[in-house]
N, C-alpha and C positions, 0 to 999 in steps of 0.2 A: 504494500500499500504506500501511497505517497504521503508525505508529511502533512499536506493540507487535508487529506482524507482522515488521517489519524487525529489531527487537531479538531476537525469538525465533529467527529464521533466522541472525542474526549469532552469537548465543551457541551455537547448534547447530553451526554451521560451525567455530567456535573449539574446541568440545569434540571434534569429529571430528578436527580437525588435531592436537590434543593426544593423542588416542587413537592416531592413526597413529604419532606420534613414540614413544609408549610401547611399542607393539607392535614396531616396528622395533628400538628400542634393547633391548628384552627379547630379541629373536631374536639380535641381535649379541652381547649379553653371554652368552646361553645357549650359543650355538655356539662362542664363543671358549674356554670351559672349562666343559664341561657338568657335570663332577663337583663342582666347587667353587661354581658360580654358579647351580645349578638353582633354588634357592629365590627368588633375586632375579629371575631371568628369568621364572619362573612368576608372581610377583606383578606384575611390570610388564605382562606380556601379559594377565593377568586384569583388571587395572585398565584397560588400554586397551580390552579387549573390552567391559567394562561401560560405559565412557564412550561407546563407539561406539553401543551400544544406546540409551543415554540421549539422545544427540544425535539419533538417528533418531526416537525417540518425541517428543522436544521439537519437532523440525522438522515432524512430521506432526500435531501437536496433541493427542497422547495425554496429555501432561503439561501441566497448566495452570500455567506459571511466570509468565507475564504474562497479564493478563486474557484 
C-alpha cells in the first residue's frame, strides 16, 4: 500500500474510535440523569455519529483528504 492509503485508513480508524468513545460517553451521561444532561448527551452522540460517517467516507475514498 502507498503511504497516502495507509494515512487515510489510519486517520479513518482514529476518527471511528473517537466516534465510538463519544457515543458511549453520551449514552452514559444521558442515562445517568436524562432530565439535566439531555443536551450534553445529544451533542456528544450527534458529534460521534457525524465522525462515524466521516470516517466511513474517508476510508472508502469519498472524501479526498490525501491525494
